[in-house]
C-alpha positions as CSV (number, residue, x, y, z in Angstrom):
1,M,-0.2,0.2,-0.1
2,G,1.2,3.0,0.0
3,L,4.4,4.3,-1.9
4,G,3.6,1.6,1.2
5,C,5.5,1.2,-2.1
6,C,6.4,3.5,-4.9
7,C,6.7,1.7,-7.9
8,A,3.1,0.3,-8.1
9,F,3.7,-3.4,-7.1
10,T,0.6,-4.9,-5.4
11,Q,0.4,-8.5,-4.3
12,L,-3.3,-9.4,-5.5
13,L,-3.0,-13.0,-4.9
14,G,-6.3,-14.4,-3.4
15,C,-7.9,-11.1,-3.3
16,M,-11.7,-11.0,-2.1
17,P,-13.6,-7.4,-1.3
18,L,-13.0,-6.0,1.8
19,A,-15.8,-5.8,5.0
20,G,-16.3,-2.5,6.2
21,T,-18.4,0.4,6.3
22,V,-18.2,4.1,5.3
23,P,-18.5,6.6,8.3
24,R,-19.4,9.5,5.6
25,G,-16.8,9.9,2.6
26,Y,-17.4,8.8,-0.8
27,P,-18.5,4.9,-0.8
28,G,-17.1,3.1,-3.7
29,Q,-19.1,2.8,-6.9
30,P,-19.9,0.2,-8.9
31,T,-19.3,2.3,-12.4
32,G,-17.1,5.3,-13.1
33,I,-15.4,7.2,-15.8
34,Y,-12.3,6.0,-14.4
35,N,-11.3,2.5,-15.4
36,P,-8.0,1.2,-14.1
37,Q,-7.5,-1.7,-16.4
38,P,-4.4,-3.2,-16.9
39,Y,-2.4,-2.6,-19.6
40,P,-1.3,-5.9,-21.2
41,G,0.0,-4.0,-24.5
42,A,2.1,-1.8,-22.8
43,P,5.9,-1.8,-23.7
44,V,8.1,-3.1,-21.0
45,G,10.0,-0.9,-18.9
46,Y,9.4,2.5,-17.3
47,P,7.9,5.1,-17.9
48,Q,6.0,3.6,-20.6
49,F,4.1,1.5,-18.1
50,P,1.6,2.0,-17.1
51,G,1.1,4.8,-19.7
52,G,2.5,4.6,-23.3
53,P,1.9,6.5,-26.4
54,G,-1.3,8.6,-26.7
55,V,-3.5,11.3,-25.8
56,P,-3.4,12.1,-22.2
57,I,-7.0,11.8,-20.4
58,V,-8.6,14.6,-18.7
59,M,-8.7,14.2,-15.3
60,N,-11.7,16.1,-14.5
61,P,-13.3,17.2,-17.8
62,N,-16.4,18.6,-16.1
63,P,-14.6,20.8,-13.0
64,L,-17.3,22.5,-10.5
65,P,-18.1,26.3,-11.3
66,G,-15.2,28.4,-10.4
67,T,-12.5,25.9,-10.9
68,T,-9.0,27.6,-12.1
69,P,-8.0,26.3,-15.2
70,P,-4.3,25.6,-15.4
71,P,-2.0,28.3,-16.3
72,T,-0.9,28.2,-20.2
73,T,2.2,29.8,-18.7
74,T,4.3,28.1,-16.1
75,P,5.0,30.5,-13.0
76,V,8.5,31.1,-11.6
77,P,9.2,28.2,-9.1
78,N,9.3,29.8,-5.5
79,P,7.5,27.6,-3.2
80,G,9.1,28.8,-0.3
81,T,12.2,29.7,1.9
82,T,13.8,27.0,3.7
83,P,16.9,27.9,6.2
84,T,20.4,27.9,4.9
85,I,22.3,24.5,5.7
86,P,25.4,25.4,7.6
87,I,29.0,25.2,6.2
88,G,30.4,21.9,7.7
89,L,29.3,19.7,10.6
90,P,30.3,18.9,14.2
91,T,32.3,16.0,14.7
92,P,32.5,13.4,16.3
93,V,29.2,11.9,14.9
94,P,26.6,12.4,17.8
95,T,25.4,9.4,19.3
96,E,22.8,11.1,21.5
97,P,21.1,14.1,21.2
98,K,22.2,17.4,22.2
99,E,20.4,20.7,22.9
100,D,20.5,21.7,19.2
101,S,19.2,18.2,18.2
102,T,16.0,19.8,17.4
103,K,17.2,22.6,15.1
104,F,17.7,22.5,11.2
105,W,20.4,20.4,9.7
106,S,21.7,19.4,13.2
107,P,23.1,15.8,12.3
108,W,21.6,12.6,13.7
109,P,23.5,9.3,13.7
110,L,23.2,6.4,11.4
111,P,23.6,3.1,13.5
112,P,26.9,1.6,13.3
113,R,27.3,-0.9,10.5
114,G,26.6,-4.2,12.1
115,N,24.7,-2.3,15.3
116,Q,22.1,-4.8,16.3
117,V,18.8,-3.4,17.3
118,A,15.5,-4.6,18.3
119,V,12.3,-4.2,16.0
120,H,9.0,-5.8,15.7
121,G,8.6,-6.3,12.1
122,K,7.4,-8.9,9.6
123,R,9.2,-10.6,7.1
124,F,8.6,-9.3,3.6
125,S,8.4,-11.7,0.6
126,G,6.7,-12.0,-2.8
127,V,5.8,-9.4,-4.9
128,S,6.3,-5.5,-3.5
129,S,3.2,-3.8,-3.3
130,Q,2.3,0.0,-3.3
131,S,-0.6,-0.9,-0.7
132,V,-2.2,-3.7,1.1
133,V,-3.6,-7.0,0.0
134,P,-7.3,-7.4,1.2
135,P,-7.0,-8.3,4.7
136,R,-8.5,-11.6,4.9
137,K,-6.1,-12.8,2.4
138,I,-2.8,-11.0,3.3
139,Q,0.0,-12.3,1.5
140,A,2.5,-9.6,1.2
141,S,3.9,-6.5,2.8
142,G,1.9,-3.2,3.2
143,L,4.7,-1.6,1.8
144,D,4.1,0.6,-1.1
145,S,6.7,0.8,-4.0
146,A,6.3,4.7,-5.0
147,V,5.1,5.5,-8.5
148,A,5.4,3.3,-11.2
149,G,5.8,0.3,-13.3
150,L,8.9,-1.9,-13.8
151,S,11.9,-2.3,-15.9
152,T,12.6,-5.5,-17.7
153,N,15.9,-6.2,-15.4
154,N,14.2,-9.2,-13.8
155,G,11.3,-9.7,-15.4
156,S,9.0,-8.4,-12.6
157,H,6.9,-6.1,-14.9
158,E,5.0,-9.4,-16.1
159,Q,4.1,-9.9,-12.5
160,L,2.7,-6.3,-11.9
161,V,0.3,-6.9,-14.9
162,K,-0.4,-10.3,-13.7
163,Y,-2.0,-8.8,-10.2
164,A,-3.4,-5.6,-11.7
165,S,-7.1,-5.1,-10.4
166,A,-9.7,-5.4,-13.4
167,A,-12.3,-4.0,-11.5
168,A,-14.4,-1.0,-13.2
169,S,-14.2,1.1,-10.1
170,E,-11.4,1.4,-7.2
171,D,-13.0,3.7,-5.0
172,L,-11.5,3.9,-1.9
173,K,-13.7,2.5,1.3
174,Y,-12.9,3.7,4.8
175,R,-12.4,0.9,6.9
176,G,-12.2,1.8,10.3
177,G,-8.5,2.3,10.9
178,R,-6.4,5.6,11.8
179,I,-6.1,8.3,9.7
180,I,-3.9,11.5,10.5
181,R,-5.8,15.0,10.1
182,N,-3.2,16.8,11.5
183,L,0.5,15.5,9.8
184,N,3.8,16.4,11.0
185,Y,6.9,15.0,8.9
186,V,11.0,15.3,9.1
187,N,13.3,14.9,6.3
188,L,16.2,12.6,7.0
189,Y,19.0,12.8,4.3
190,I,21.3,10.0,4.3
191,S,24.7,11.1,4.0
192,G,23.6,14.4,3.7
193,D,27.0,15.8,5.2
194,T,29.0,14.7,2.0
195,E,26.3,13.3,-0.4
196,W,23.8,16.0,-0.9
197,S,23.9,19.8,-2.2
198,A,22.3,22.3,-0.5
199,A,20.6,23.6,-3.4
200,D,18.8,19.9,-3.5
201,V,17.7,20.0,0.1
202,E,16.5,23.6,0.0
203,R,14.3,22.9,-3.0
204,I,12.8,19.6,-1.9
205,D,12.2,21.0,1.5
206,G,10.3,24.1,0.2
207,S,8.7,22.2,-2.7
208,L,7.6,19.8,-0.3
209,S,6.1,21.8,2.2
210,A,4.4,24.0,-0.6
211,A,2.9,20.6,-1.6
212,M,1.5,19.6,1.3
213,R,0.2,22.7,2.7
214,D,-1.3,24.1,-0.6
215,A,-5.3,24.7,-0.3
216,N,-6.3,23.4,-3.7
217,L,-4.3,20.1,-3.5
218,N,-5.9,19.3,-0.2
219,N,-9.0,20.2,-1.4
220,V,-9.2,16.8,-3.1
221,L,-8.2,15.1,0.2
222,L,-10.9,17.0,2.4
223,Q,-13.6,14.5,1.0
224,Y,-11.4,11.5,3.0
225,Y,-12.1,13.9,6.2
226,N,-15.6,14.9,5.9
227,N,-14.6,17.8,4.3
228,Q,-13.1,19.0,7.8
229,P,-9.6,20.9,8.1
230,I,-6.3,18.9,7.6
231,S,-3.2,20.2,7.8
232,S,0.6,19.6,7.1
233,T,3.6,20.7,9.5
234,A,7.1,20.4,7.9
235,L,9.5,19.7,11.2
236,P,13.6,20.4,10.5
237,S,15.6,18.3,8.8
238,H,18.4,16.4,9.5
239,P,21.4,14.7,7.9
240,L,21.9,11.4,8.9
241,V,25.6,10.9,9.0
242,G,28.7,8.5,9.4
243,Y,28.6,6.7,5.9
244,T,27.2,6.2,2.9
245,P,25.2,2.9,2.2
246,K,25.6,1.3,-1.4
247,T,22.2,-0.4,-0.8
248,T,19.4,0.1,1.9
249,T,17.0,-2.3,2.9
250,R,13.7,-2.1,4.1
251,G,15.5,-3.9,7.2
252,D,18.1,-0.9,7.3
253,I,15.2,1.5,7.1
254,Q,13.9,-0.2,10.2
255,N,16.8,-0.4,12.2
256,Y,17.7,3.3,11.3
257,L,14.4,4.3,12.6
258,T,14.4,2.1,15.7
259,Y,18.3,3.1,16.6
260,L,17.2,7.0,16.5
261,H,14.3,6.0,19.0
262,R,16.6,4.0,21.3
263,Q,19.5,7.0,21.4
264,G,16.6,9.5,22.6
265,F,16.6,11.7,19.1
266,L,12.7,11.1,18.7
267,R,11.8,11.7,22.0
268,S,10.6,15.3,21.2
269,F,8.1,14.2,18.4
270,D,4.5,13.2,18.5
271,L,5.2,9.8,17.0
272,T,1.5,9.2,16.6
273,N,1.1,12.0,14.2
274,T,4.5,12.4,12.5
275,V,6.4,10.5,9.6
276,F,9.9,10.3,9.5
277,N,11.1,10.4,5.7
278,F,14.6,8.8,4.8
279,L,15.7,10.5,1.8
280,L,18.4,8.1,-0.1
281,P,21.8,9.9,-1.7
282,P,22.4,9.9,-5.1
283,Q,22.9,6.0,-6.7
284,T,22.1,4.2,-3.3
285,V,19.9,1.4,-4.2
286,L,16.8,0.6,-2.2
287,T,15.1,-2.6,-1.9
288,T,12.2,-4.1,-0.1
289,D,14.1,-6.9,1.1
290,E,13.6,-7.5,5.1
291,A,17.1,-8.6,5.9
292,A,19.2,-5.4,6.6
293,A,22.2,-5.0,4.2
294,N,24.2,-2.5,6.4
295,T,23.1,-3.2,9.9
296,Q,22.1,-6.1,12.0
297,R,18.7,-7.0,13.9
298,I,18.0,-9.1,17.0
299,Q,15.1,-9.9,18.8
300,S,13.0,-9.2,15.7
301,K,9.6,-10.9,15.6
302,T,9.8,-12.0,12.1
303,R,7.9,-14.5,9.6
304,S,7.8,-15.3,6.0
305,M,4.6,-14.0,4.7
306,S,4.8,-16.5,1.8
307,G,7.1,-19.1,0.4
308,E,8.3,-16.7,-2.6
309,S,11.2,-15.0,-2.4
310,D,10.6,-12.2,-4.9
311,K,12.5,-8.9,-4.2
312,V,12.3,-5.7,-5.8
313,D,14.9,-2.7,-5.9
314,S,15.4,0.9,-7.2
315,L,16.9,-0.4,-10.2
316,A,14.2,-2.3,-11.4
317,G,11.5,0.7,-10.9
318,L,11.1,0.7,-7.2
319,G,10.6,4.5,-6.0
320,G,10.0,4.4,-2.5
321,Y,7.2,3.1,0.4
322,H,5.9,4.0,3.5
323,G,5.2,1.8,6.7
324,S,6.1,1.8,10.5
325,V,8.3,0.1,12.9
326,V,7.1,-1.3,16.5
327,T,9.8,-0.7,18.8
328,A,11.0,-3.0,21.8
329,D,9.0,-1.0,24.2
330,G,5.6,-0.9,21.9
331,E,5.6,2.7,20.4
332,R,4.7,2.7,16.8
333,I,6.9,4.8,14.5
334,Y,5.7,6.0,10.9
335,Y,8.2,6.2,7.8
336,A,8.6,6.8,4.4
337,V,11.8,6.4,1.7
338,S,12.4,7.7,-1.2
339,V,15.0,7.1,-4.1
340,Y,16.8,10.1,-5.4
341,S,15.5,8.8,-8.8
342,Q,17.8,9.7,-11.8
343,R,18.6,8.3,-15.3
344,F,22.4,7.7,-15.7
345,S,24.4,8.2,-19.2
346,N,24.4,4.5,-19.9
347,G,20.5,4.7,-20.1
348,T,20.2,2.8,-16.9
349,T,18.0,4.1,-14.3
350,N,17.9,4.0,-10.4
351,G,14.4,4.6,-9.2
352,I,11.3,6.5,-11.3
353,P,12.9,9.5,-13.1
354,V,9.9,11.2,-14.5
355,F,11.4,14.4,-14.2
356,T,14.8,15.3,-16.0
357,D,15.9,16.9,-12.1
358,S,16.5,14.5,-9.6
359,W,14.8,16.7,-6.9
360,K,11.8,16.9,-8.5
361,N,11.5,12.9,-8.5
362,V,12.0,13.1,-4.8
363,V,9.5,15.7,-3.8
364,A,6.7,13.7,-6.3
365,T,7.5,10.5,-4.6
366,L,7.6,11.8,-0.8
367,Y,4.2,13.5,-1.6
368,H,2.9,10.3,-2.9
369,Q,4.1,8.7,0.5
370,L,2.6,11.2,2.7
371,V,-1.0,11.2,1.2
372,E,-1.0,7.4,2.0
373,A,0.8,7.5,5.0
374,R,-1.7,10.3,6.6
375,T,-5.2,8.2,4.8
376,N,-4.1,4.6,5.7
377,P,-0.9,4.9,8.2
378,D,-1.1,1.5,10.1
379,V,-1.3,-0.8,7.0
380,E,1.6,-2.5,8.5
381,D,-0.2,-3.7,11.4
382,A,-2.9,-5.3,9.2
383,M,0.4,-7.0,7.9
384,R,1.4,-8.1,11.4
385,Q,-2.0,-9.3,12.3
386,S,-2.8,-11.1,9.1
387,S,-3.9,-14.1,11.5
388,D,-6.8,-12.0,13.0
389,L,-10.1,-12.3,10.3
390,N,-10.7,-8.6,11.8
391,T,-7.4,-7.1,10.8
392,D,-9.1,-4.9,8.3
393,R,-9.9,-2.9,11.0
394,N,-6.3,-1.2,11.2
395,L,-6.7,0.0,7.5
396,G,-8.0,3.5,7.0
397,W,-8.7,4.2,3.0
398,V,-8.2,1.7,0.9
399,S,-10.2,0.1,-2.2
400,D,-11.7,-3.6,-2.3
401,T,-8.4,-4.8,-4.0
402,G,-6.4,-3.1,-1.5
403,L,-5.0,-0.3,-3.3
404,E,-4.4,3.2,-1.4
405,I,-4.9,6.8,-2.8
406,G,-1.5,7.2,-4.2
407,D,-1.6,3.5,-6.1
408,I,-4.9,3.7,-8.2
409,P,-3.6,6.3,-10.5
410,L,-0.7,4.2,-11.4
411,R,-2.7,1.3,-12.4
412,A,-4.6,2.8,-15.6
413,N,-3.7,2.9,-19.3
414,V,-2.7,6.4,-19.1
415,P,0.7,8.1,-19.4
416,I,2.5,8.5,-16.5
417,T,3.2,12.2,-16.9
418,S,-0.7,12.9,-16.5
419,V,-0.5,12.0,-13.1
420,V,3.2,12.7,-11.9
421,K,3.7,16.4,-12.8
422,E,4.0,19.9,-11.7
423,V,0.9,21.8,-10.7
424,P,0.6,25.1,-9.9
425,L,0.0,26.4,-6.1
426,A,-2.9,28.3,-5.0
427,N,-1.2,31.2,-3.9
428,G,0.6,32.0,-7.5
429,S,3.8,31.5,-6.2
430,G,5.0,29.1,-8.3
431,T,4.4,25.1,-9.5
432,V,5.4,22.0,-7.5
433,P,5.9,18.3,-8.4
434,V,3.2,15.9,-7.4
435,Q,1.9,12.8,-7.9
436,L,-2.1,13.4,-8.5
437,P,-4.2,11.4,-5.4
438,Y,-7.2,9.3,-6.5
439,S,-10.8,11.3,-6.0
440,N,-13.3,9.2,-5.4
441,Y,-16.2,11.9,-6.4
442,V,-14.6,11.6,-10.2
443,H,-13.4,8.3,-9.8
444,G,-10.0,9.2,-11.2
445,P,-6.8,11.2,-10.1
446,E,-7.7,14.8,-9.6
447,G,-6.0,18.1,-8.6
448,P,-5.7,20.6,-7.6
449,I,-9.0,22.1,-7.3
450,S,-10.3,25.6,-6.3
451,Q,-13.0,24.4,-4.0
452,P,-13.5,20.7,-1.9
453,H,-16.2,18.5,-3.2
454,P,-19.5,18.4,-1.6
455,M,-20.4,15.5,1.0
456,P,-22.5,13.0,-0.3
457,S,-26.1,13.0,1.1
458,L,-26.6,10.5,3.7
């Protein structure tokens, strides 16, 4: 679920409709103008899948009166201001929080290589998923692979098509779990002291904050919050220092987060409403593997999800995912991770390079992840409790086939550039790169809009 994985993988083996009621909000419809069919004829490889040659679809052919049409010219980007990254970092690497540990760009440590930390997680295997599998038949991790199709590197493209939904409507339904109305997030730049440019950090921080706060983008999301206000707060960013990993796995991300919690760096945060975003540096490969590549873990409560051993990585189209960790003392901590998506001179790619500028790809990936994390934060609890027939109570807004709000637009026969794109900000200050979320109201991807949709009558 959720750029849970950013690559549009969804394990849909044994899918069946989810039980649940809709407490207001838009119930799933039997038909709709949006038809997320698999695209068997799509050329193999990203970014052609799930789009392909053709005319982009119109996202909202009948906008509400007063909706502002997209500008004919692109405004000059000016998404906001970000504190200047200081020159140099203190040494040695901090091992516990100092008085300034919450200030912008104060360094936080990566766990020592081979450090052993305790996490409670579930072993991931099988096809990676941006979204959950219907809870009563859960067979894959709830991690979402961020935005797109797979390359031909390992044949996984066929797996993606095989498990794609052919339902006429993928409208989201509320399952009874948590949703996050007032979201906080923290950007954590892995190897931020050596591998990231100040320009990229400031563009990512500024653009993501502007997108998450934008009134017109949030107007699409309000239908999932009974049209009540929502907020997003960007907390100070930090570099994670100590070394530069060549590969980062899901197990590593869990260990990074658990280590920071154990060392006290997270004690000042509202963990129930905060997502920690891990941003991988250029050329670092991300995988969905539950085994750690840089760290070792002990006392982990893991078990195989299935007999399959498929693993997805960013060299095959993975862009990111979101999930949660339950620490040894029972605290739940939310995270998201993004690849520095780029296309190399030899034609190979790492991540999902929709835009030429890699920082824009990072922003679009994290926007996808954060929107999913706020509408379905506890997907991994559903994974951990898959033996419970009522495990769907942990889920927020998902479709009957287990797709999240960011997944569904990526499963249709439309060009990827029609859903991953730059959009104008409501205040006229510029544009930001995002992935359009799914809207039950139009039965398709939508945004930005000048007014929230009216709530359906009871």
